[in-house]
N, C-alpha and C positions, 0 to 999 in steps of 0.2 A: 735736338742737341745730341744726336747720336754720332757726332762727326768722326770719331776715331774708333768706334767700338768694334767694327768688323775686322780690322786689321791690326792696328797698333796694340789695343788691349789684348787681343788674342795672342799676339806674340809675347806680351808681358806675362799674361796669366799662364802661358805654357812654359814659362821659364826663360823667355827671351830667345836669344840666338843659340844655335848649337854648333859644336865644332865642325868645321868643314874638313873634308878629307885632306890630310897632310898638314893640318894646322898644328903648329908647335905649342908645347906647353911652356909658358913663360915663367919667369921668376914670380915671387909673391907680388900681388897687385899693389899699386900705390894705395896707401891707406890714409884717409884724411885725419885719422887720429894721430898719426905721426908718432915719433918716439917722444914720450913726455919728458924723458931726461930729468932735469932738475925742475921741471914745471910744477907749479902748485896752483891750486884753485885760487883765482883772484878774489878779492873781497871788495864789497861796496864800502863807501865811507862809514856806513853804520854797521858793518861787520857781517852782512849776509854773503854767501857765495854769489859771485857776480856772473850771471848768465846772459847779460845784456848783449845785444847785437842783432844782426840779421842772419837767419838760418834758412837752410833749404834741405829737402830730401830728394832733389832731382837726381842725385847720384844713384838712387835706388830704383830708378824707373823700370829696370828690367828684372827686378827681383821677384820671384814667384811668392805668392802669399803663403802657401803651405809648403812643407818639405816635399820635393819631387820624388816620385816613386823610385826613379833610378838611383837617387842618392840613398834612399832608405834601403834599397837592395844591396848597396855597397856597405851598409852598416854605418853610414855617416850620420852622427847624431848632433853635431855642433854646427850651427849655421855660419860659424866663422872658421871652419876647417880650412887650413892654409892650402893643402894640396888641391882640394876641390875648388877653392876660390881662384887659384892659379889657372885651373882648367877653364873656369867660367870666364875669367878675364881674357884668356886666349881666344875664346869664342867671340867675345865682344870686339877684340882687336883685329880679328881676321878680316882682311879686305873684302873677301867675297861676302861674308856675313854682313859687313857694314853696307855694302852695295845693295843687298837684298832689303835690308832694313830701311835704307833711305828710299828705296822704291815704294815700300809700304807707307812711309810717311807721305811721299808725294801723292800716292793714290788716295790717302785719307783726306788730304786737304781738298776742299770743294766737293766732297762726296755727299750728295743728297741734301735735303732740307736741314738747316741748322749747322751744317758743316762749315768750319772756318777755313780761311786760306792757309797755305802752308806756313806762312810766316807767323801764324799763331803758335805753332808748335815749338816747344823748347828743345834743346839738344837732348836727344834720347840715346846717346852712345856713352853711357856713364862708366865709371869705375865700379868694380864689384866689391862690395864690402860685407854683404850678407848673401847667403845662399837661399834663405827663405825668411819669412817674417814671424810666423807663429812659433813661439818658444814654450808655451804651456797650453795643452798637454805636451809631455816630453816627446811624443811621436811627431810633433810638428803639424798636427791636423786639427782643424776646428772640430770641437765635439759635436755629437749629434743633436738635432732638435728634439725637444720633448714631444711626446705623442700629441699634446694639444697644439703645439706649434706646427707640427706636420699637418694636422687637420686644417688649421688656418691657412697654411700655405697652399694646400690642395684646393681649398674653397676659393682662394683668391685667384689661383691659376685658372680654375674653371670659369670664374666670372670674367676674367680678362682674356679668355682664349680668342686668338685671332686678332688681338689688339697689341699695338706697340706700347713700350714703356710710358711714352708721353702722349698716348691717345686716350681721351676720356671714354668711359662707357656711355651707352645711350642715355641721353637725358642728364648726364652728370656734368658737374661744373668744375671749378678749380680744385676741389678736394681730390680729384683723380690725378692731379698733376703734382709732382714732387716739389718740395720747397726749393730744391736746386733750380728746377725749370722756372719756378716763379721768382727767382732772384731773391730768396729770403735767406737761405743758409745751405751750405753743403752738409752740415751736421758734424757732430763729434762722435767717434774719432775719425770719420771718413775724410775729413779735411786734411789729415796727415798722410793719407795714402796717395802716392805720387800720381799725378794726372798729366795731361798733355801740356799744361801751362799753369802759372800761378801757384807754384809749389814753394812759396816763400813766407817766412814768418819773422816778425820782429818782436823781441822781448825787451821790455822796459821795466825797470824796478824803481821803487821808492820805498821809504820806510813803511813796513807793514803791508805792502802790496806788490804783486807781480802782474803786469799786463802783457798779454800776448795779442798782437795784431796779425790776423790771417789775411794774406793777399786775396785769396779766393773769397769773394763776396764782401771783402773789406770790413769784416766784423772783428770786434775786440772782446776779449775776456778780461775782466778785472777781477783778480784773485786775491781776496783778503787773507792775511796770514796771522790774524790776531786771535784766533781760536773761537770766533763767534759761531753760534749754531747756524745750521742751514735755515733757509726761509721756511715758513709754514708750508705744510704739505700741499695745501690748496693753491699755492703760488707756483705756476709752471712756466718755464722759459724755453726758448728755441734751442739754446745750447746749454741749458741747465744752470745750476747754481753751484759754483765752485768754491771750495775751501782748501787752502794750502797750509803746509807746514814743512819745516826743514827736518830731515833725518840725516844728520851729518851734513854732507855737501849735496845731498839729493833733495830736490824739491818734489814733494808728494802732493798731488792735487786730487781730492775726491769730489766728484761732481754728481749731484742728484737733481731732483725736481725738474726733469725734462717734461715738456708738453708732449702729449700723444700725437700732435700734429707734425712733429719733426722727425727726420730720418736720423739714424745713427750709423748705419752701414750702407746706405744707398747712395747712388750718384756716381755716374761715369765709371771709373775703373773699379771701384769696390763692388758695384753691382755686378759687373761681368765676372770678377774674380769669384764672388760668392755663388753666382750661378754655376760657374765651372766646378765648384767643389760641392755642389748638390744642395744649395740653399735657394729655394724658389719661393716666390710669393711675397709681394712687397709689404704685406701686413707685418712680416717679421723684420722689416727694416725700420719700422716705426718705434720710437721710444715711448715709454709709458712709465707708470708709477714704480715698476719694479726694476728699472735700469739704474745701475750704479757704475760709474767709471772711476778707476784709480790710475792716474798717470804718474810716472816717475821721470824726472829730468835730472840726469846724472852727468856732470862734466867729466869727460874722459880724455881731455887733452886741450891744447889751446884752440883747436878748431873743430871740436866735436862734442856734441851732447848725445849721450845714449838715452833715447826716449822709449818708453814702453807704456802700454795701457792694458789694464785688466778689465774685461767686460763681464759684469755679473747681471744676468737677467733670467731669474729662475723660471719665468713663464715661457721662455723660448729655448734656452740652452740647458742641456743636462748637467753642466758644470761650468764654473767660471773659466775663462780662457784669456790668454795674453798674447799680444804680438808686439814686436819691438823693431826699431830701426834707428840708425844714427842720423842726427841732424848736423849738417856741415856748415861751418861759418862761411858767409858769402864775402866777396870783395867789398870793401868799404865804399866803393864807388857805385855799387848797385843801389837802386831805389825801389821801394815798393809803391807803385802807383795806384791811384784809386781804381777800384773794380766797378766801373760804371755799368751796371747790369740793367737796373730798372729803366734807365733813360732810353735804352734802345730795345726794350723787350716787347716789341710788337708781335713776337711769336705767340704769346699767350692768346691775344685776340684772334690771331689767324688760326691757331689750333682749335679754339672753341667754335669760331664761326664756321670753320671747315667741317667740324664734327656735326654741327646742326644742319649744314647743307647736305651732308651725306645721309643723315637721318631723314631729312625731308625727301630726298631723292628715293630712298628706300620705301618710304610710305607711298609716294606717288607710283612707284613701280608696282607695289603690291595692290594698289587700288585699280590698276589697269588690267590686272589678271582676271 
């Protein structure tokens, strides 16, 4: 499932397209938040802020995760800086850059085992609404790993040297394959990081609950709002145990009780982004007892929710950190279809049987020496 890693993700992680020679700087980019004007946050019949609808972050597909060094050198500290956003939009709109990016998409489709056809890929020529995602620390950079996490990362990298992300070690079974490859979950908050496709979310509310359906892996979070305590600490779940509350018009969701088997920052685009910023070793993508996520969903206009998540994992990061992006309301004619992953996931059997065949061939070659 490495179908777009070498080209599309590389372009995104690097900040997407750059200004071509002679590209003009346009006016401020179209913003899905629009002018709120007299708009006020709608309410449900029972009085809660109404966040219901279908949302997507596909518009952010070319946004770099961290603040680019060239923007830091210019002293730009706000990921919504209007002048820099205009320049970034000019780069997106430049015909030559669009042509190059379309060629990258065409090259990614059908590339290698697990690659999908071009029609799998969504429109990756978005509007620019953010310059980067990380908003805390203020420098826009993910904080360093703890010394212990660095040791774990180094040990994992050494153990997996010469093997691909989805290639099991000698004699190992599915525990060496990510929950994403196994069609279990993409993980939280990784599911919010724009990917090649399935970047859609549906929010449904009822008295005392908010439910979020994620298109990728077709999993739902049912978030109680009644103040109940978290589950007992020994009860661990793939996407954690969420508890929500309203702070004004903002929905705040605290999630704990993750199983150590799940990823929280691994999978497709987020894995490549984090490798690019110096986080290596899949051990540190795994959630465990010390992971707490705090999300905030703030309505910012009729068609925008400002979403953010703060990651606190003292055993891995030297301090909590936060990244944020807008979710844009989708056309009401759009549908979220079932993500039928398990039904066609013969890749797992092929990966494991191929690994055993390689090991047998290596043993046979060794015996003949």
